[in-house]
C-alpha positions as CSV (number, residue, x, y, z in Angstrom):
1,X,20.1,-57.4,-33.9
2,X,18.3,-54.3,-35.1
3,X,15.5,-52.8,-33.0
4,X,12.2,-53.2,-34.2
5,X,10.4,-49.6,-34.4
6,X,11.0,-46.2,-33.6
7,X,11.0,-44.2,-30.3
8,X,8.7,-41.2,-30.1
9,X,10.1,-39.9,-27.3
10,X,13.5,-39.2,-27.7
11,X,15.3,-36.1,-28.4
12,X,19.1,-35.5,-29.6
13,X,22.0,-35.8,-27.7
14,X,22.8,-32.4,-28.3
15,X,20.7,-31.6,-25.0
16,X,21.4,-33.2,-21.7
17,X,20.7,-36.7,-21.4
18,X,18.6,-36.1,-18.4
19,X,16.4,-33.6,-20.6
20,X,15.3,-36.2,-23.0
21,X,11.9,-38.1,-22.5
22,X,12.4,-41.4,-22.0
23,X,11.7,-44.3,-24.6
24,X,7.8,-45.0,-24.6
25,X,6.3,-48.3,-24.4
26,X,5.7,-50.3,-27.7
27,X,2.0,-49.5,-27.8
28,X,2.9,-45.8,-28.4
29,X,4.3,-46.9,-31.7
30,X,1.4,-48.2,-32.8
31,X,-0.5,-44.8,-32.0
32,X,2.1,-43.0,-34.3
33,X,3.4,-40.3,-31.9
34,X,6.4,-38.1,-32.9
35,X,8.6,-35.8,-31.1
36,X,8.9,-32.8,-33.3
37,X,10.8,-29.7,-33.2
38,X,12.4,-27.2,-35.4
39,X,15.6,-26.0,-33.1
40,X,16.8,-27.3,-30.1
41,X,14.8,-26.4,-27.3
42,X,11.9,-25.8,-29.3
43,X,8.3,-26.7,-28.0
44,X,4.6,-26.1,-28.2
45,X,5.0,-22.8,-26.3
46,X,8.0,-21.2,-28.1
47,X,7.3,-17.6,-28.8
48,X,8.1,-17.0,-32.5
49,X,10.2,-14.3,-33.4
50,X,8.5,-11.6,-36.1
51,X,10.7,-11.1,-39.4
52,X,11.3,-7.4,-40.5
53,X,12.3,-8.1,-44.1
54,X,9.8,-10.2,-45.4
55,X,6.5,-12.5,-44.2
56,X,7.3,-15.7,-43.3
57,X,4.4,-18.4,-43.6
58,X,5.0,-22.2,-42.5
59,X,4.3,-24.8,-44.7
60,X,5.2,-27.8,-42.6
61,X,5.8,-28.5,-38.9
62,X,9.2,-29.0,-38.7
63,X,10.6,-27.5,-41.8
64,X,9.4,-25.5,-45.1
65,X,8.4,-22.1,-44.9
66,X,7.2,-19.4,-47.8
67,X,8.7,-16.3,-48.0
68,X,7.0,-13.1,-49.5
69,X,8.2,-9.5,-49.9
70,X,11.9,-10.2,-51.1
71,X,12.9,-9.9,-54.7
72,X,15.8,-12.2,-55.4
73,X,16.6,-10.5,-58.6
74,X,18.1,-7.7,-57.0
75,X,21.0,-7.3,-54.8
76,X,20.0,-7.9,-51.4
77,X,21.5,-6.1,-48.2
78,X,23.4,-7.6,-45.3
79,X,20.4,-7.3,-42.9
80,X,18.2,-9.3,-45.2
81,X,20.7,-11.9,-46.0
82,X,21.3,-12.4,-42.4
83,X,17.5,-12.8,-42.1
84,X,16.8,-15.3,-44.8
85,X,19.8,-17.4,-43.3
86,X,18.6,-17.0,-39.5
87,X,15.1,-18.4,-41.4
88,X,16.5,-21.3,-43.2
89,X,18.2,-22.4,-40.2
90,X,15.1,-22.7,-38.5
91,X,12.8,-23.9,-41.3
92,X,15.7,-25.6,-43.5
93,X,13.8,-25.0,-46.6
94,X,12.5,-21.9,-47.9
95,X,10.3,-21.2,-51.0
96,X,9.9,-17.9,-52.6
97,X,6.9,-17.6,-55.2
98,X,6.7,-15.4,-58.2
99,X,10.4,-14.5,-58.6
100,X,11.5,-13.3,-62.1
101,X,15.1,-14.4,-61.8
102,X,17.8,-15.0,-64.6
103,X,20.6,-17.6,-64.1
104,X,23.2,-14.7,-63.3
105,X,20.9,-13.4,-60.5
106,X,20.5,-17.1,-58.9
107,X,24.4,-17.4,-59.1
108,X,24.7,-14.1,-57.0
109,X,22.1,-15.2,-54.5
110,X,23.8,-18.1,-54.2
111,X,27.1,-16.7,-53.7
112,X,25.9,-14.6,-50.9
113,X,26.4,-18.0,-49.1
114,X,29.7,-19.0,-50.4
115,X,31.5,-20.4,-53.5
116,X,29.2,-22.2,-55.7
117,X,30.1,-25.8,-56.4
118,X,30.4,-27.7,-59.8
119,X,29.3,-31.1,-60.9
120,X,30.4,-32.8,-63.9
121,X,28.0,-35.5,-63.1
122,X,24.7,-33.4,-64.1
123,X,24.1,-31.5,-66.9
124,X,25.4,-27.7,-66.5
125,X,23.5,-24.9,-68.4
126,X,25.4,-22.0,-69.6
127,X,27.7,-21.8,-66.7
128,X,29.2,-24.9,-65.1
129,X,28.2,-24.1,-61.7
130,X,24.1,-24.2,-62.9
131,X,23.0,-27.4,-63.1
132,X,19.8,-27.8,-65.4
133,X,17.0,-30.3,-65.0
134,X,14.9,-30.5,-68.0
135,X,12.5,-33.6,-67.5
136,X,9.7,-35.3,-69.2
137,X,8.4,-34.1,-72.7
138,X,10.8,-35.5,-75.2
139,X,13.6,-35.3,-72.6
140,X,15.1,-37.6,-70.5
141,X,13.0,-38.7,-67.6
142,X,13.6,-38.1,-64.0
143,X,16.2,-39.9,-61.7
144,X,15.9,-37.7,-58.7
145,X,12.8,-39.6,-57.3
146,X,15.2,-41.2,-54.5
147,X,15.5,-39.8,-51.2
148,X,19.0,-38.1,-50.9
149,X,21.5,-35.6,-50.0
150,X,23.3,-33.4,-52.6
151,X,26.7,-34.7,-53.2
152,X,27.0,-36.6,-50.1
153,X,29.4,-38.8,-52.0
154,X,32.1,-35.8,-52.0
155,X,34.5,-35.5,-49.1
156,X,32.9,-31.9,-48.7
157,X,29.1,-32.1,-49.6
158,X,27.2,-29.2,-50.2
159,X,25.9,-26.4,-47.5
160,X,22.7,-25.9,-49.5
161,X,21.0,-25.5,-53.0
162,X,18.7,-23.0,-54.7
163,X,16.4,-24.4,-57.2
164,X,14.6,-22.2,-59.7
165,X,11.6,-23.8,-61.4
166,X,11.3,-22.3,-65.0
167,X,8.5,-24.6,-66.4
168,X,5.9,-26.6,-64.7
169,X,4.0,-29.6,-65.5
170,X,0.3,-29.4,-65.4
171,X,-0.1,-31.5,-62.7
172,X,2.6,-33.7,-60.8
173,X,6.3,-32.7,-60.3
174,X,6.1,-31.9,-56.6
175,X,9.5,-32.1,-54.5
176,X,9.9,-33.5,-50.5
177,X,11.8,-32.6,-48.4
178,X,12.6,-34.6,-45.0
179,X,14.0,-33.3,-41.8
180,X,16.6,-35.5,-40.6
181,X,17.2,-33.9,-37.3
182,X,13.9,-34.8,-36.6
183,X,14.4,-38.2,-38.0
184,X,17.3,-38.7,-35.6
185,X,15.2,-37.2,-32.7
186,X,12.9,-40.0,-33.0
187,X,15.5,-43.1,-33.4
188,X,15.3,-45.6,-30.2
189,X,17.9,-45.2,-27.6
190,X,19.5,-48.7,-28.5
191,X,19.8,-47.3,-32.4
192,X,21.1,-44.0,-31.5
193,X,23.8,-45.6,-29.0
194,X,24.9,-47.9,-32.2
195,X,25.2,-44.9,-34.6
196,X,26.3,-42.2,-32.8
197,X,30.0,-42.4,-33.1
198,X,29.6,-44.8,-36.4
199,X,31.0,-43.9,-39.9
200,X,29.5,-44.6,-43.4
201,X,30.7,-45.1,-47.1
202,X,29.4,-42.9,-49.3
203,X,29.9,-43.4,-53.0
204,X,28.6,-41.9,-56.3
205,X,28.3,-45.0,-58.3
206,X,24.9,-46.4,-57.0
207,X,23.4,-43.0,-57.5
208,X,24.3,-42.5,-61.1
209,X,24.9,-45.9,-62.6
210,X,21.3,-45.7,-63.6
211,X,21.7,-42.9,-66.0
212,X,25.4,-42.6,-67.1
213,X,26.9,-44.6,-70.0
214,X,29.2,-47.1,-68.5
215,X,32.6,-45.7,-70.0
216,X,32.1,-42.1,-68.4
217,X,31.2,-43.4,-65.0
218,X,34.3,-45.4,-65.0
219,X,36.1,-42.1,-65.6
220,X,34.2,-40.4,-63.1
221,X,34.9,-43.1,-60.4
222,X,38.4,-41.9,-60.4
223,X,37.5,-38.0,-59.8
224,X,35.0,-38.9,-57.3
225,X,36.1,-42.2,-55.2
226,X,34.3,-43.3,-52.4
227,X,34.5,-41.3,-49.1
228,X,33.5,-41.9,-45.3
229,X,31.1,-39.3,-43.5
230,X,29.8,-39.9,-39.7
231,X,26.4,-41.6,-39.7
232,X,25.2,-38.8,-37.2
233,X,26.6,-35.5,-38.2
234,X,26.6,-32.2,-36.0
235,X,25.2,-29.4,-37.8
236,X,27.9,-26.9,-37.8
237,X,25.3,-23.9,-36.7
238,X,22.5,-25.3,-35.0
239,X,24.6,-28.0,-33.3
240,X,21.8,-30.3,-33.9
241,X,22.7,-34.2,-34.3
242,X,21.4,-35.1,-37.9
243,X,20.8,-38.3,-39.5
244,X,23.4,-38.4,-42.4
245,X,22.9,-41.3,-44.6
246,X,20.9,-41.7,-47.6
247,X,19.7,-44.3,-50.0
248,X,21.5,-43.1,-53.1
249,X,24.9,-42.9,-51.8
250,X,25.6,-44.4,-48.6
251,X,26.7,-48.1,-49.1
252,X,27.7,-49.5,-46.0
253,X,28.7,-48.6,-42.3
254,X,32.4,-49.2,-41.4
255,X,33.0,-51.9,-39.2
256,X,29.8,-53.9,-39.5
257,X,29.3,-57.5,-41.3
258,X,27.3,-56.6,-44.7
259,X,24.3,-58.4,-43.6
260,X,24.2,-56.1,-40.3
261,X,25.1,-53.0,-42.3
262,X,22.5,-53.7,-44.8
263,X,19.7,-54.1,-42.2
264,X,20.7,-51.2,-40.0
265,X,21.3,-48.9,-43.1
266,X,17.7,-50.1,-44.3
267,X,16.0,-49.1,-41.0
268,X,17.8,-45.8,-40.9
269,X,16.9,-44.9,-44.8
270,X,13.3,-45.4,-43.9
271,X,13.2,-42.5,-41.6
272,X,12.9,-39.9,-44.4
273,X,9.8,-41.8,-45.8
274,X,8.0,-40.8,-42.3
275,X,5.6,-38.0,-43.2
276,X,5.7,-36.1,-39.9
277,X,9.3,-35.3,-40.9
278,X,8.4,-33.8,-44.3
279,X,7.0,-30.9,-46.3
280,X,5.7,-31.8,-50.0
281,X,6.0,-28.4,-52.0
282,X,3.8,-28.0,-55.5
283,X,5.7,-25.7,-57.7
284,X,4.5,-22.6,-59.8
285,X,7.0,-21.3,-62.5
286,X,9.0,-18.5,-61.0
287,X,8.9,-20.4,-57.5
288,X,12.9,-20.5,-56.1
289,X,13.8,-23.0,-53.2
290,X,16.5,-22.6,-50.9
291,X,17.3,-25.8,-48.7
292,X,19.9,-26.5,-46.2
293,X,21.8,-29.8,-47.5
294,X,23.3,-30.6,-43.7
295,X,19.7,-31.1,-42.0
296,X,17.5,-32.3,-45.2
297,X,17.1,-35.0,-47.7
298,X,14.9,-34.4,-50.6
299,X,12.9,-36.6,-53.4
300,X,11.3,-35.2,-56.7
301,X,8.5,-36.8,-57.5
302,X,8.8,-38.2,-60.9
303,X,4.8,-38.2,-61.6
304,X,4.4,-36.0,-64.5
305,X,5.0,-38.5,-67.4
306,X,5.3,-37.1,-71.0
307,X,4.8,-33.4,-69.6
308,X,8.0,-31.1,-69.1
309,X,9.2,-29.9,-66.0
310,X,12.6,-27.5,-66.2
311,X,14.4,-26.2,-63.5
312,X,17.9,-25.0,-62.7
313,X,20.1,-25.4,-59.5
314,X,23.1,-23.9,-57.9
315,X,24.8,-25.5,-55.2
316,X,27.1,-23.9,-52.5
317,X,30.1,-25.6,-51.2
318,X,29.8,-26.7,-47.7
319,X,32.5,-28.0,-45.0
320,X,33.5,-31.6,-44.1
321,X,30.8,-33.1,-41.9
322,X,31.9,-34.1,-38.4
């Protein structure tokens, strides 16, 4: 049976097991303690490095930082690109307020990290690699208000995404991100033992059936058949073990009976809901966000009613999870 509760003392198995704090008594679960770190070995006494190319201001504990002093509309030097990448690995989602950026500049920025992904399931802008989210007002309502990993239903999910906010509502419309490495760290030893070598099915149908016509959905099922990924993936650069299931696209854990798979998945999905693992960002027009899709989930809050919220996104092709 699924263990109740979440261990508050565990760290990932990317460290030696003898370095992991032992599971705490059940009473600590009620106290709400969490073990929070940004990178392997991170702790409260860590000396954080200075950033030569920009000013970095944290907005969350384990993820989320604002960056000032970089103009993303202009070509970046190799040194600035490398420092942004280092910040992305440490903070997992970066925010660049006050950018005057075109779609072309957004694409060029994304291409510094690799080939841009196209997604025929979403409405494209002028270029097929640019997805346009124009919600509220007289247009379609939001459907991104579910915790999800972009394109986890693909054999090769996106490495990351860059969202440029064009129009903001007068209130609401925030986006939340969850640190899924922290989520894994805080699972009980028993749950980790059950999922460390498990694989799960990811399917685009549950995530898109709500808003695609049935005939288009049927056609796209042939293009994007279900795939399997590890329930716990290893980040290819930081080597953190990261919980890699999400409520939008993960349908079952291979080898478990349906009732057992559903119960375990519900428990794992719920980890993204823990506030200590999250950052919530209030957008302003001109802000650009860049997040690591390998270590986070995100949720676009659909609380702006009839007001318009317009953004454009590019996604960077990734690698096969392992």
